[in-house]
N, C-alpha and C positions, 0 to 999 in steps of 0.2 A: 310664917306658915310652915307647918310640918306635915309631911306625907305619911303614909302607912308604915314606912320603914323608919320613921322618926328622924328623917333627914330634912334639913332646912331647904325648902324650895326656893330657887332663885340664887343658889350658890354658884360661884364660879367653878369651873371644872378643876379637878385635882391638878391637872397639868398647869393651868393658869395660876393656881394658888402657889404651886411649887416654884414656878418661874418668877412670880411676883416677889416672894420672899427671898429667893436666891439673888435676884437683881438688887434688892434692898441691901443685902449683906455685901454683895460685890461693890456697890457704889461706896459704901462706908469704908470698906477695906481699900479700895482704890484711892480714896481721898487721903487716908492715913499713910499710904505708901508713896504719895506724890513727891516729886522733887521739882524744884523750879530753876529757871534760868539756865545759864551755860554749864552749870555743874552736871547737867544731864549728859553732856558730851563726855565728861571725864568718868562718870560713874552712872551709867544708864540704869534707871529704876525698872529693871525687867519685870519684877513682880507687879508693879503698877501697870506696865504695858499689858501684861497678861490678864490682869483683873479687868482693866478697861475693855480689852478686846473680848473678854468673856461676856461682859454686858452686851456688847454688840452682837455676839454670837447668839445670846438668848433672845434677842429681838426677832430672829428668824422664826423660831417656833412660836413665839408670842404672837407675832403677826399672823402666822398661819392659823393658830387656834382662834384668834379674833375673827378672821375672815370666815373660818369654818363654823362660826356661831357658838363658840365656847364661852361667850360672855352673856350673862343673863340680862334681860331688859331692865330699864330703870324701874325702881320700886314705886316712886311717888308720881303718879300720873296727874295729880292735882296741882303740882308745882313744876310745870315744864321748864321753868327757868333753872331749876336745880339740875335737870338732865342736861340742859344746854351748857351750864357751867361745868358740869362733870366732863362733858365731851371736850370742851375747850381745855380744861385742866389736863386731861389725859393726853390730848394732842400735844400740848406743850411739854409734858413729861416725856412722851415718846420722842419728840424732836430732840430733846436733850440726850435721851438714851441712845440715840443713833448719832447725833452730831458730836457729842463729846468724844467718844472713842475715835471717830473718824478725824476730828480735828487734832486729837493727840497723836495719832499715827502720822498725820500730815506734818505736825510740828516736829516730831522726832525725825522725820525724813528731811525736813529743812535744816535741822541741826546736823545732819549726816549720821544719825544714829539709827541702826537697824533695829526695828521692833521685832519682838518675837512673841509667840503665843504659847506659853508654857514650854519653851525650848524649841519650838518650830519657828525657824526664821521666816520673816515676811518680807516681801519686796518693798522698796521705798516707793512712796506714791507721789513724791515731789523731789525736785532737784535740790541738793544741799546748797546752802549759801554761806558766805563768810561772816556776815554780820548777824544782826538779830533775825530770828526766824520769821518775824512778821506779825501782822495783825491777828491771823488765825491762831497763832500760838498764845498771844495775849488773851484772846477771847476764851481759848480752852482753859487757861489758868483761872480766869475769873468765873467761868461757867461751872467749873468743878465745885466751887463753893456755892454758887447759886443753886445748883441742883439739890444740894443738901437742904437749903432753905425751902425749896419747892417740895421736897419730900417731907420735910417737917410740917409744912402747911397742909400737905396731903393727909398726913397722920392726924393733925388737929381737926381737919374737916371730918375725917372718919370718926374721930372721937365725938365731935359735935352731933353727927348723925346718931351715934350710939346713945349718948347721954341725954341730949336735948330732944331730938326728933324721935328717938326710940323706934327707928324704922327698919332695923335689921341690916343696914348697909355693912357694918363692920363684920357681922357674922358671915356675910357672903364671901369674904376673903380670908376668914380665919382658917389656919391650918388644922385646927382641932375639930 
């Protein structure tokens, strides 16, 4: 649907669109700058820490905009299962977008590495240990790759909406 100003009705707000795409770029960049294991202690991946924490920082305005009603309603009222699946998928992605940075910060703290956010030192959120940093660190490492798969699935579903259903879902989040 198009209104009198030739704008697509049902689009996400400009703020939500900007946050969505910035988050996508940050996630990919964080994945590429990741280091694993005890090497983190010798050569901490500060850029990785900053990128991950930037994802966490973007979740604050994202959640505020969401609560403030900056997300349009579902398009297809005839298929309520799609709206339910979308809510579940978004909740899962949001859980990863919050949990991954926090678990990384926790893992760094357990390794005795001070995390920083683009040069601003952050406090440790867990006591350092001598051995392996624990299950949370392992989960963080694996979840970093899993979120890429989820984001890819998210993109495939958006493409399915655009190509098969032709329902305008992809245009709602388009930056153009």
